[in-house]
N, C-alpha and C positions, 0 to 999 in steps of 0.2 A: 398323426394329429400332428399341429404345426406347436412349435417349442412353448412359445406364448399360452398355446392352450391346454398344454400338457401342466405347464406350473401352475395355471389356474384352477388347473383340476386339481392337482396333487393340494394347494392351497385351501378348496373347499375341504379336502374330505380329513385335514391334519386335524381339527376342533374335534372331530367325532372320534376318529382314529385315535387320539390321544388318550381318551377316557377308557380306551378298550385294556384287556390284559391281553399279555403276549400270546393268552391261549387261544384268546377270544379271536385275536388278529391274524392266528394262523389258522382258526378254523373259517375265515373269512375267504382267506386266501387260497386255499384247500376248495373252497366252496366255487372257486371262479373268480374272486374277487383281487387280482392280479397286483393292482395298483396299489393294495395294500403293506404288500411287503416291503415296500420303501419305507413305512412306520418301522418295521421292524430293523431297518438297516437305520435309521434316525437315532432309537434309542440304544442301539447294541455297538456301533463304528467305533466310536473313540478308546471304549474300555477293552472292546477285543483288539484293535491296531496297538493299544499299548502292550496289552499282555505279548501280543505278537513280535511289535520290537523289542522287549527286554526278554524274549525267546529267543529271535534272530540277530540282534543286535543290530539292523540296518533297517531304515526307515523306509525308502523303496521298495524292499523287500515286505517288509510289512503289509505295506500298504498292497503292494500285488499279492499276498496269501490272503489279505483281509477281504478283499475283490473274491478269490477262489473260495474262501470259505462261505458266503453270500450267496454263490453263486450254486456248489455244490449242495447249501441251506434248501435253496430254492427247491432243487429238481427234487431231491428226497423229501423234501417236507410233508409229503403223503405220507410217510413211514415215522416220522414224529410221534411218540409215545408222550400224550399229556401227563402219564403218572409222574413225568420229570417235567422239572422248570428247563423250559426254552433254551434257557443259557445256558444250562448243563448240556442239552445237546447239542448247540452250538460250540461250546468251548472243548467238546470232544471232538469234532470236524477239527476246529483248530489246531487244537493240540497233535492230534496226531499228522496233520500238517507239518508243523513245526518241526515235532519228531521226525520224520520220515525224512527233511529236508537238512537238517541238523547230522541224522545218521550219515547221508551221502557224503556231506559236504565235513564233518568234523567226527570221525569215528573213533565211537567211547570204548577204551578196552577198560576199564574201572569195572569192578562188579558192584553191583548196586546193592547186595545184600550181603558182601564182606565187613564183616565185624571192623570198626572203627576202635583204634586203639584208647584208652583216656574215659572214653564214654563212662558218663557215674548215672543213668539215668534220668537226671532231674535237668537234662538242658534244654534250656526254652531259648525262643527268637525273640530278643527284646527288641523292640520297632522303636527310634529316635521319635519323642515327640516336640515341638514346638516349641522354642524356651523366647521367654520376655526381653531378658537383655542384649545387646550388639554378641558381648562376649558368649552367651549362649548359644546364640545363634549360630555364630560362627563355630561352635563345636557341634550343633544340629547337623550343620553342613556338612565339615568333615566325617561323621560319624556315619551319615548317609550316604556319603560319596563310598565310601571305603565297604559299605554295606553293599551298595550294587554293583561295587567291586566282582565281593565275595559271590554275591550270587551267579555274576554271569561266569565267574572261573568254576561253577560247580559242573558237574556232568547232565547235557539237556531233560535226562527223565529225573533228575531231582529236581533241575533249576523248574520244571513245568510244575512239579508237586508244591513247593515254593511258594511260587507264582498264584498258584492258583487257591491255597490257602493264605495269603498275607496281604495280596493286593488285589486277587477276586475276591476272597472272603468266602470261598464257597465251605460247605458241611465237608467233614470228611467223607460220610456216604455219596455226597455230589462228584466228589474229587476220585471215589472210586468208580462213578459210572460215568466220567471222564473219559479218564486212564483206563479203563476196562481193567483196573487189577483188586484182588479183593482188598475189602475193609482192613483186615489186618495189614496186611501188605501194605497198605498204602499208610496207616499208622506210620507203621516199623521204619519204613523211609522216609520217613518228614521228621522223624525222630533222626536217622540218619544225615538227612540232610541238614540240619540245625546244625547237628554235633559239627560237623566239617564246615560249615559255615562260621561258627566259632571258631576252629584251628584257624581259617584262615583269617579271621578278624584278629585274631590274638598274634600271625605274622610265623604261625609254625609250619604252611605251609607255601617254601620257596618255589619263587619264577611264573606266579601267576599272575596274568595280565591287569594292569590296574590303569583303568581309564572308562567311566559312566556314569550316570547321574542315581538321585538314590530312589529306592522304592516306592518311597509317598511321596515324595517330590513330583513325579511324575502323577498320581492321582491327584495333585492340588494345581498341575499344569506348570510346574517347576521347570518342568524338561523334556515334557511331553509337546508335539508338534500341534499346533494350534491353527495349521491348516486343512488337517484329515478330512471335515467335512468337504472342502472345495475339491481337496487333491481326488479322489475317491471319486466325487460325483464326475469328476471331468473322464476319469478311467471309466465309468458306466455309459458315457454316452458315444 
């Protein structure tokens, strides 16, 4: 099919496809309308790349991994269980890819279930909110920068859970499905990850890398790349 004709075909599909739920689109793709998979890519590409970028810390690698995730999802689509949200299933593939990469390139020697000293059972992660005055906005940016650096310093498995919970806003049961961990383990590790984050933010952990952007700023477009769609589109051609 000529490129111009293919683009025109996608434009005709878009208005109808945009009204369908993820599950309906999946069923249509499995039934033979493979062009509709583009609708799933369009919906989930940016947040997926954002998640992968924050996991691996490299934009080009995150774009490549997102392409691989969508390819794996397309191939395995017939095995998708509609009892779970499509995003839960998609992020399980993405999380596995990211964790596998980080284990190969940055082996983790920290025990994820070892008790952290100083935990009081009430530790929570407080995400910064936007402020009205310039001084408060500056304080927000500095807090957000330090938070993002602390997240990058977490062991990959902790980082995965924090991002799924506080950036992707998945429920605990969905995180358990994504990570393949028991629900109790998920809650326990998120607690420990928050406690470790608090220690990093309080400066108790020395020698940790410090350079990145905030979790929330990426969701607002402050640090996340804005050419994701075009870049990934070129890679698919």
